[in-house]
C-alpha positions as CSV (number, residue, x, y, z in Angstrom):
1,M,0.0,0.0,0.0
2,N,1.2,3.5,-0.9
3,L,-1.0,6.2,0.7
4,T,-0.6,9.9,1.2
5,W,-3.1,12.1,3.1
6,L,-3.6,15.8,3.7
7,H,-4.8,16.7,7.2
8,I,-6.4,20.0,8.0
9,S,-8.5,21.2,10.9
10,D,-10.2,24.1,12.6
11,I,-10.7,26.3,9.6
12,H,-13.0,28.7,11.4
13,F,-13.9,30.1,8.0
14,H,-15.7,33.2,9.2
15,F,-12.4,34.8,10.0
16,S,-11.6,36.9,7.0
17,S,-8.7,39.2,8.1
18,Y,-5.9,39.9,5.6
19,E,-3.7,37.4,7.4
20,S,-6.4,34.7,7.1
21,L,-7.0,35.4,3.4
22,R,-3.3,35.3,2.7
23,L,-2.9,32.0,4.6
24,R,-5.7,30.4,2.6
25,E,-4.3,31.7,-0.7
26,E,-0.8,30.4,0.0
27,F,-2.2,27.2,1.4
28,L,-3.8,26.3,-1.9
29,R,-0.5,27.0,-3.7
30,R,1.5,24.9,-1.2
31,I,-0.7,21.8,-1.3
32,K,-0.8,22.0,-5.1
33,E,3.1,21.9,-5.0
34,I,3.0,19.0,-2.6
35,S,0.5,17.0,-4.7
36,N,2.7,17.6,-7.8
37,D,5.6,15.8,-6.1
38,S,3.5,13.1,-4.4
39,K,-0.1,12.3,-5.2
40,I,-2.4,12.9,-2.3
41,D,-5.1,10.2,-1.9
42,Y,-7.2,11.5,0.9
43,I,-8.1,14.8,2.7
44,F,-9.0,14.5,6.4
45,L,-10.8,17.6,7.8
46,T,-11.2,17.2,11.5
47,G,-13.8,19.7,12.5
48,D,-14.6,23.3,13.2
49,L,-15.5,24.4,9.7
50,A,-17.1,27.5,11.3
51,D,-17.0,29.3,14.6
52,K,-19.7,29.1,17.2
53,N,-22.0,27.3,14.7
54,G,-22.2,30.4,12.4
55,S,-21.0,31.7,9.1
56,Y,-21.7,28.6,7.0
57,S,-21.7,30.2,3.6
58,E,-21.3,29.6,-0.1
59,S,-17.8,31.0,0.3
60,L,-16.9,28.1,2.6
61,I,-18.2,25.5,0.1
62,D,-16.2,27.3,-2.6
63,Y,-13.1,27.2,-0.5
64,L,-13.5,23.4,0.1
65,N,-13.9,22.9,-3.6
66,E,-10.7,24.9,-4.2
67,V,-8.9,22.6,-1.9
68,V,-10.2,19.6,-3.7
69,K,-9.3,21.1,-7.1
70,A,-5.8,22.1,-6.0
71,I,-4.7,18.5,-5.3
72,G,-7.0,16.7,-7.7
73,V,-8.6,14.3,-5.1
74,I,-12.1,13.0,-5.6
75,K,-14.8,14.2,-3.2
76,E,-15.6,10.8,-1.8
77,N,-12.0,10.7,-0.5
78,V,-12.6,13.9,1.4
79,L,-13.6,12.9,5.0
80,I,-15.1,15.5,7.3
81,V,-16.1,15.2,10.9
82,P,-17.7,17.9,13.0
83,G,-15.9,20.0,15.7
84,N,-17.2,21.6,18.9
85,H,-17.9,24.8,17.0
86,D,-20.1,22.9,14.4
87,H,-23.1,22.5,16.6
88,D,-25.6,24.5,18.6
89,R,-24.7,24.0,22.3
90,V,-27.7,26.2,23.5
91,S,-30.2,23.7,22.2
92,T,-28.5,20.8,24.0
93,R,-27.7,22.5,27.3
94,D,-30.4,20.9,29.4
95,I,-29.6,17.4,28.3
96,L,-25.9,17.7,28.6
97,N,-26.1,19.4,32.0
98,T,-28.1,16.4,33.2
99,I,-25.5,14.0,31.8
100,Y,-22.5,15.8,33.3
101,E,-24.1,16.5,36.7
102,Y,-21.3,14.5,38.4
103,Y,-18.7,17.2,37.3
104,D,-20.9,20.1,38.6
105,I,-21.4,19.0,42.2
106,D,-19.3,18.4,45.3
107,S,-17.0,15.4,45.2
108,D,-18.6,13.7,48.2
109,N,-21.8,13.2,46.2
110,E,-22.9,9.6,45.5
111,L,-22.6,10.1,41.7
112,S,-19.5,8.8,39.9
113,E,-18.0,9.1,36.5
114,I,-19.6,5.7,35.6
115,D,-23.0,7.4,36.1
116,V,-22.1,9.8,33.2
117,N,-21.8,6.7,30.9
118,K,-25.0,5.3,32.2
119,R,-26.9,8.5,31.5
120,I,-25.5,8.6,27.9
121,D,-26.4,4.9,27.3
122,N,-29.9,5.5,28.6
123,L,-30.8,8.6,26.6
124,T,-34.2,8.5,25.1
125,E,-34.6,8.5,21.3
126,S,-36.0,12.1,21.5
127,D,-33.0,13.3,23.5
128,V,-30.6,11.7,20.9
129,Q,-32.5,13.5,18.1
130,I,-32.2,16.8,19.9
131,L,-28.4,16.2,20.2
132,E,-28.1,15.2,16.5
133,S,-30.3,18.1,15.3
134,S,-27.8,20.6,16.9
135,F,-25.5,19.8,13.9
136,V,-28.1,20.9,11.3
137,N,-26.0,23.8,9.9
138,F,-22.9,21.6,9.6
139,K,-24.9,18.8,7.9
140,E,-26.4,21.3,5.4
141,V,-23.0,22.6,4.3
142,C,-21.6,19.1,4.0
143,S,-24.6,18.0,2.1
144,Q,-24.1,20.9,-0.4
145,F,-20.4,20.1,-0.7
146,Y,-21.0,16.4,-1.4
147,S,-24.3,17.0,-3.4
148,T,-26.0,14.5,-1.1
149,E,-29.4,14.8,0.6
150,D,-28.4,13.8,4.1
151,Y,-24.8,13.9,5.4
152,V,-24.3,11.5,8.3
153,I,-22.9,13.3,11.4
154,N,-22.8,10.1,13.6
155,H,-20.0,7.6,13.6
156,S,-19.4,5.9,10.2
157,V,-16.9,3.5,8.6
158,V,-15.7,4.1,5.1
159,K,-14.0,1.5,2.8
160,Y,-14.5,1.6,-0.9
161,T,-12.4,-1.3,-2.2
162,D,-10.3,-4.1,-0.7
163,E,-7.2,-2.0,-1.6
164,D,-8.4,1.1,0.3
165,P,-7.8,1.6,4.0
166,I,-10.7,1.5,6.5
167,I,-11.4,5.0,7.8
168,V,-13.5,5.5,10.9
169,K,-15.2,8.8,11.2
170,I,-15.9,9.6,14.9
171,N,-18.2,12.3,16.1
172,T,-16.5,13.3,19.4
173,C,-18.8,16.3,19.8
174,L,-22.2,14.7,20.3
175,F,-21.9,15.0,24.1
176,D,-19.7,18.2,24.1
177,R,-21.2,21.0,26.2
178,S,-18.3,23.5,26.7
179,S,-14.9,24.7,25.6
180,N,-13.4,24.3,29.1
181,D,-10.9,21.5,28.3
182,E,-9.3,21.8,31.7
183,R,-12.3,20.1,33.3
184,K,-11.6,16.9,31.4
185,E,-15.2,15.9,31.4
186,L,-15.8,15.0,27.8
187,H,-17.3,11.6,27.0
188,I,-17.7,10.2,23.6
189,G,-20.2,7.5,24.4
190,M,-18.0,4.4,24.1
191,K,-20.7,1.8,24.2
192,R,-22.4,3.3,21.2
193,L,-19.0,3.6,19.4
194,L,-18.0,0.0,20.1
195,E,-21.4,-1.3,19.0
196,Y,-21.1,0.5,15.8
197,L,-17.6,-0.6,15.1
198,N,-18.5,-4.2,15.8
199,E,-20.9,-4.1,12.9
200,A,-17.9,-3.4,10.5
201,D,-15.4,-6.0,9.3
202,F,-11.9,-5.0,10.1
203,S,-10.4,-8.4,9.7
204,H,-9.1,-8.1,6.1
205,S,-7.9,-4.5,6.1
206,E,-4.2,-3.6,5.7
207,M,-4.6,-0.3,7.4
208,N,-7.2,1.4,9.7
209,I,-7.4,5.1,10.4
210,A,-9.7,6.9,12.8
211,I,-10.5,10.7,12.6
212,G,-12.2,12.8,15.1
213,H,-12.1,16.4,16.4
214,H,-11.0,16.1,20.0
215,P,-7.6,14.9,21.1
216,T,-7.5,12.3,23.8
217,S,-6.0,14.8,26.3
218,V,-9.4,16.5,26.7
219,L,-11.3,13.3,27.5
220,C,-11.9,12.4,31.1
221,V,-9.2,9.9,32.2
222,E,-11.4,6.8,32.2
223,E,-12.9,7.7,28.8
224,R,-9.5,8.3,27.3
225,Q,-8.5,4.7,28.3
226,R,-11.7,3.3,27.0
227,F,-11.3,5.2,23.7
228,L,-7.7,4.1,23.0
229,D,-8.6,0.5,24.0
230,C,-11.5,0.5,21.6
231,L,-9.3,1.7,18.7
232,K,-6.7,-0.9,19.5
233,S,-9.3,-3.6,19.5
234,K,-10.1,-2.8,15.9
235,D,-6.4,-2.6,15.0
236,I,-6.7,1.1,14.4
237,H,-3.1,2.5,14.5
238,F,-3.7,6.2,13.6
239,Y,-6.0,8.7,15.2
240,L,-6.1,12.1,13.5
241,C,-7.7,15.1,15.3
242,G,-7.5,18.8,15.8
243,H,-9.1,21.2,18.4
244,K,-6.0,22.4,20.2
245,H,-4.9,24.8,17.3
246,K,-1.4,23.5,18.0
247,P,0.3,20.5,16.3
248,E,1.4,17.5,18.2
249,F,2.6,14.0,17.5
250,I,2.0,11.4,20.3
251,Y,2.7,7.7,20.3
252,H,0.6,5.8,22.9
253,N,3.0,3.0,23.5
254,D,0.5,0.9,25.6
255,F,-2.0,0.9,22.8
256,D,0.3,1.1,19.8
257,I,-1.6,4.1,18.5
258,C,-0.2,7.2,16.8
259,E,-2.2,10.4,17.7
260,I,-1.6,13.1,15.1
261,I,-3.0,16.5,16.1
262,C,-3.3,19.1,13.4
263,S,-2.8,22.8,13.9
264,Y,-5.1,25.7,13.1
265,G,-6.5,26.3,9.6
266,N,-6.4,30.1,10.1
267,S,-4.2,32.9,11.3
268,D,-4.8,35.1,14.3
269,D,-3.1,36.2,17.6
270,Y,-3.6,32.8,19.1
271,S,-2.0,30.6,16.4
272,M,-0.2,31.1,13.1
273,G,-1.8,28.1,11.3
274,G,-0.6,24.8,10.1
275,F,-1.4,21.5,8.4
276,S,0.3,18.1,8.0
277,V,0.8,15.5,5.3
278,G,1.1,11.8,6.2
279,R,2.6,9.0,4.1
280,I,2.2,5.3,4.4
281,D,4.4,3.1,2.1
282,T,4.1,-0.5,3.2
283,I,6.2,-1.7,0.3
284,H,9.3,0.2,1.4
285,N,8.4,0.5,5.1
286,Q,8.3,4.3,5.0
287,Y,5.9,5.9,7.5
288,Y,6.0,9.5,8.4
289,V,4.1,12.8,8.9
290,D,5.4,16.1,7.6
291,F,4.2,19.2,9.6
292,Y,4.0,22.7,8.1
293,N,3.3,26.1,9.7
294,W,2.4,29.5,8.5
295,K,5.8,31.3,9.1
296,S,5.5,34.9,10.2
297,G,2.4,35.3,8.2
298,D,4.0,35.2,4.8
299,S,4.7,31.6,3.7
300,W,4.3,27.9,4.5
301,V,7.4,26.2,5.9
302,R,8.2,22.9,7.6
303,D,7.5,23.0,11.3
304,T,10.6,22.0,13.1
305,T,9.3,22.8,16.6
306,I,7.2,19.7,17.3
307,K,8.4,17.2,19.9
308,G,9.2,13.9,18.3
309,C,10.0,15.3,14.9
310,N,13.5,15.6,13.5
311,E,15.2,18.8,12.3
312,T,13.2,18.8,9.1
313,G,9.7,18.8,10.6
314,R,9.2,15.1,9.8
315,C,7.9,12.7,12.4
316,Y,8.6,9.0,11.8
317,I,5.9,6.6,12.7
318,Q,6.9,3.7,14.8
319,G,4.9,0.9,16.3
320,D,4.3,-2.9,16.3
321,K,2.6,-2.8,12.9
322,Y,4.4,0.0,11.1
323,K,8.1,-0.3,11.6
324,H,9.8,2.6,9.8
325,I,13.1,1.4,8.2
326,D,15.8,4.0,8.4
327,I,17.1,4.6,4.9
328,P,20.6,6.2,4.8
329,Q,19.9,8.2,1.6
330,I,17.9,11.3,1.1
331,A,16.9,12.5,-2.4
332,I,16.3,16.3,-2.7
333,P,14.7,17.4,-6.0
334,I,14.9,21.1,-6.5
335,K,12.7,21.7,-9.5
336,M,11.5,25.1,-10.6
337,Y,11.4,24.5,-14.3
338,G,12.2,21.9,-16.9
339,T,11.3,18.3,-17.1
340,Q,9.5,16.5,-14.2
341,I,11.9,14.8,-11.8
342,S,10.3,11.3,-11.3
343,S,11.0,8.9,-8.5
344,H,11.9,6.3,-11.2
345,Q,14.7,8.6,-12.5
346,I,16.0,9.2,-9.0
347,F,16.0,5.5,-8.3
348,A,17.9,4.8,-11.5
349,A,20.5,7.4,-10.5
350,L,21.0,6.2,-6.9
351,N,20.4,2.5,-7.7
352,N,19.2,2.1,-4.1
353,E,16.3,2.9,-1.8
354,F,15.9,6.6,-0.8
355,E,13.8,8.9,1.2
356,L,12.3,11.7,-0.8
357,F,12.5,15.2,0.6
358,P,11.6,17.6,-2.3
359,Y,11.9,21.4,-2.3
360,L,8.4,22.7,-3.0
361,S,8.1,25.7,-5.3
362,D,5.9,27.0,-8.1
363,E,6.9,26.3,-11.6
364,I,8.6,29.3,-13.1
365,K,6.6,30.6,-16.0
366,D,8.6,33.8,-16.6
367,I,11.9,34.2,-14.8
368,N,11.9,37.9,-15.5
369,K,8.9,38.3,-13.2
370,L,10.4,36.2,-10.5
371,D,10.2,37.6,-7.0
372,W,13.9,37.0,-6.1
373,E,13.6,38.1,-2.5
374,K,10.7,35.7,-1.8
375,E,12.3,32.8,-3.6
376,L,15.7,33.3,-1.9
377,T,14.0,33.5,1.5
378,S,12.1,30.2,0.7
379,I,15.1,28.3,-0.5
380,T,17.2,29.5,2.4
381,R,14.6,28.3,4.9
382,F,14.6,25.0,3.1
383,A,18.4,24.7,3.4
384,D,18.1,25.5,7.1
385,S,15.7,22.6,7.5
386,I,18.1,20.0,6.0
387,K,21.6,21.3,6.6
388,N,21.8,19.8,10.1
389,I,20.9,16.3,8.9
390,I,23.6,13.9,9.9
391,N,24.3,10.2,9.2
392,K,22.5,10.4,5.9
393,Q,23.8,10.7,2.3
394,I,22.2,13.8,0.8
395,N,21.6,13.6,-3.0
396,I,20.5,16.8,-4.8
397,F,18.8,16.9,-8.2
398,P,18.5,20.5,-9.2
399,L,16.6,22.3,-12.0
400,A,16.4,25.9,-10.9
401,P,17.8,29.4,-11.6
402,I,21.6,29.8,-11.0
403,P,21.5,32.5,-8.3
404,L,19.1,30.4,-6.2
405,L,21.2,27.3,-6.5
406,I,24.4,29.2,-5.6
407,S,22.6,30.6,-2.6
408,F,21.4,27.1,-1.6
409,G,24.9,25.6,-2.0
410,F,26.3,28.5,0.1
411,E,24.0,27.4,3.0
412,M,24.9,23.7,2.5
413,Q,28.7,24.1,2.4
414,H,29.3,22.4,5.7
415,N,27.4,19.2,4.8
416,S,30.1,16.8,3.9
417,D,27.9,13.9,2.7
418,V,26.4,15.8,-0.3
419,T,26.3,14.3,-3.8
420,L,25.3,16.6,-6.7
421,F,23.5,15.3,-9.8
422,Q,23.0,16.9,-13.2
423,F,20.5,16.1,-15.9
424,D,22.0,14.6,-19.0
425,R,19.7,15.9,-21.7
426,E,21.1,13.8,-24.4
427,N,20.5,10.5,-22.6
428,N,17.5,11.7,-20.5
429,R,19.0,10.6,-17.2
430,W,20.6,12.0,-14.0
431,V,24.4,11.6,-13.7
432,N,27.0,12.2,-11.1
433,S,30.7,11.3,-11.7
434,T,32.5,9.6,-14.5
435,N,35.9,8.0,-15.3
436,Y,36.4,10.2,-18.3
437,E,39.1,12.8,-18.0
438,C,38.2,16.4,-17.2
439,P,37.6,18.4,-20.4
440,D,40.1,21.2,-21.2
441,Y,39.5,24.4,-19.3
442,K,41.3,27.6,-18.7
443,M,41.6,29.9,-15.7
444,C,43.2,33.3,-16.0
445,W,43.3,36.9,-14.8
446,K,41.8,38.9,-17.7
447,K,42.4,42.2,-16.0
448,K,44.8,42.6,-13.1
449,L,45.2,46.2,-11.8
450,K,48.2,47.3,-9.9
451,A,48.4,45.6,-6.5
452,G,46.2,47.3,-4.0
453,S,44.5,49.6,-6.5
454,S,41.2,47.5,-6.9
455,D,38.7,46.8,-4.3
456,K,36.3,44.6,-6.4
457,L,36.9,41.2,-7.9
458,I,34.8,40.0,-10.9
459,L,34.5,36.2,-11.2
460,K,33.3,35.0,-14.6
461,I,32.6,31.3,-14.7
462,C,31.4,30.5,-18.2
463,T,31.2,26.8,-19.2
464,S,27.8,26.6,-20.8
465,T,27.9,29.9,-22.8
466,D,30.3,32.9,-23.2
467,I,30.0,35.9,-20.9
468,F,31.2,39.0,-22.7
469,D,32.6,42.0,-20.8
470,N,30.1,44.3,-22.5
471,Q,27.3,42.3,-20.9
472,L,28.5,43.2,-17.4
473,P,27.5,46.2,-15.3
474,K,30.2,48.9,-15.1
475,L,32.2,48.2,-11.9
476,N,35.0,50.6,-11.4
477,K,38.4,49.5,-10.1
478,S,37.7,45.8,-10.7
479,D,40.0,42.9,-11.3
480,I,38.6,40.1,-13.5
481,V,39.2,36.4,-13.2
482,E,37.7,34.0,-15.7
483,L,37.2,30.3,-15.6
484,T,36.1,28.9,-18.9
485,L,35.6,25.6,-20.7
486,Q,37.5,25.4,-24.0
487,K,34.5,23.7,-25.6
488,K,31.4,25.1,-24.2
489,G,27.9,23.7,-24.4
490,L,24.5,23.7,-22.6
491,G,24.8,21.6,-19.5
492,L,28.6,21.4,-19.5
493,P,30.6,20.3,-17.6
494,L,28.2,17.4,-16.9
495,Y,30.0,15.5,-14.2
496,E,30.6,16.5,-10.5
497,N,34.2,15.4,-10.4
498,H,34.9,17.6,-13.5
499,Y,33.4,20.8,-12.3
500,K,34.8,20.2,-8.8
501,T,38.3,20.0,-10.3
502,M,37.8,23.2,-12.3
503,L,36.4,25.1,-9.3
504,K,39.2,23.9,-7.0
505,S,41.7,25.5,-9.4
506,L,39.7,28.8,-9.4
507,F,39.3,29.1,-5.6
508,D,42.8,27.9,-4.9
509,E,44.0,30.8,-7.0
510,I,41.8,33.6,-5.6
511,T,41.4,32.6,-1.9
512,P,45.0,33.7,-0.8
513,K,44.3,37.1,-2.4
514,I,40.7,37.5,-1.2
515,N,41.4,39.8,1.7
516,Q,42.4,42.6,-0.6
517,Y,38.9,42.9,-2.0
518,N,35.8,44.4,-0.4
519,E,33.4,42.9,-2.9
520,I,33.2,39.9,-5.3
521,H,30.8,40.1,-8.3
522,L,30.0,36.6,-9.6
523,F,28.7,36.0,-13.1
524,A,28.0,32.3,-13.9
525,S,26.8,30.6,-17.1
526,V,27.0,27.1,-15.7
527,P,24.8,24.0,-15.3
528,A,22.7,23.5,-12.2
529,G,25.0,21.1,-10.2
530,M,28.0,23.3,-10.8
531,A,26.1,26.3,-9.5
532,L,25.5,24.4,-6.2
533,E,29.2,23.6,-6.0
534,I,30.1,27.3,-6.6
535,G,27.9,28.2,-3.5
536,R,29.6,25.5,-1.5
537,S,33.0,26.9,-2.4
538,I,32.3,30.5,-1.2
539,Q,33.6,30.4,2.4
540,K,31.5,32.0,5.0
541,G,33.3,34.5,7.1
542,V,36.4,34.4,4.9
543,F,35.1,35.9,1.6
544,P,33.8,39.5,1.4
545,K,30.3,40.3,0.2
546,V,29.5,38.2,-3.0
547,F,27.0,39.8,-5.4
548,L,25.1,37.3,-7.5
549,Y,23.5,38.1,-10.9
550,N,20.9,36.7,-13.3
551,Y,21.0,37.3,-17.0
552,Y,18.2,39.0,-19.0
553,K,19.3,41.4,-21.7
554,G,22.3,42.1,-19.4
555,Y,23.1,41.0,-15.9
556,V,20.9,42.1,-13.0
557,N,21.9,41.7,-9.3
558,T,19.6,39.3,-7.5
559,N,21.1,39.0,-4.0
560,I,24.2,39.2,-1.9
561,L,26.0,36.4,0.0
562,N,28.1,36.9,3.1
563,E,26.5,40.3,3.7
């Protein structure tokens, strides 16, 4: 089984501040990027579509449809459960106050927690109908979204074919009466849940997932134990929920259950927003959840703050049934234009198992309209999330603009176990090193002013095409060093050991003289892998400021390294 899901929660769609609108806008872009790299099979939405049972609108349905469209999932694979804000508590107050009387009176009263369950189990049919009718607004919006007459808000079990997982939708809010989680009074009605699950056949399923709104931490202690035991009895290994507005990854060792709590689907003073993507690959024994958060209100980045996750924001799922196998190789596609980088191509290049960790970005339609500051911030954040990875071989497959790749390589220069691949257009494959001799190249000072008279150094590295002096901006008092391939061509030099040899000659020449310059201006017409190695060769704290340029009818400065 190879399964990927998107988990979102607590949209509270009525919030329409600028920050919330921007979050939703960028969320649609980000999940589209993720789905382009790895097909998403299911969407789990774990409650609180609205706030205080209000603001269910056509705009909400339109937004849900946009989410579905962004990743191309079919609507029957969108599973929604209600949250505590998706029902009318006023209409159920009398019934629930009676149920929870034990929590409202002195502790020396004869009532006990067991009496709460008895009262739930002995509810009359009319009382149950009142509780269910409190979700009428939620049911209506779901019915419109699915184009069905009557959306079921009670517990339900979903399985379409023998190859699909069993997904249990649990309404944890039917007996919810308040938002005071500290009371830990919430009961789900475990007898009803167990009876319902006993009607379903779990015996032949390869994987079982449960989704609900409330995390187990807000249930009363006894109900929490019953709930986890019930899931375990049906071999349910994953419980996905929300409510807390803060992400969390919990492994309940005694029950062999992974509880995955999703963050907030909005942005306000309380929480910055977040979502997660889970992957189950039983063929390669790869099981993990990637968490994302809305960073400083401007972009979606991997959330590296969650306990139990590694430095990349990835939480590996362990347990008796799903034993994650640690793979020592990571493949990092950095694709912003050009041909699609397929897993098949990467496997052919590595000739071994790998863990995929792609850089997510929009496809560049017009590089002249690229927001360099935004893209540089994004790729630098990505480098920050992976540069501290240890004990794994990092393999990079780049198809992106030269200044971005130089900047990425600059951030990754201290990672020793990095292998750079380049795309061989002629043979339609990714390659690394070769036994062929390094092609002829030349490194020379084209213009060397009197010692001490220049404060700028121009580096021209031209192996794919020529860089002519009249294309460069006028930089007074500049020395010029040029590294050039005798026989230039698009994508040349192709192999890592060749361009590493060439760049070593260049940097061995200039490094001893580097302290006489205040600025370096770097102009590169090179293939993508060589751009990464250039960045890895610019020594932090040793070199002066390095100005990078992109070419369009002349060279334009994009950013500065070592600033």
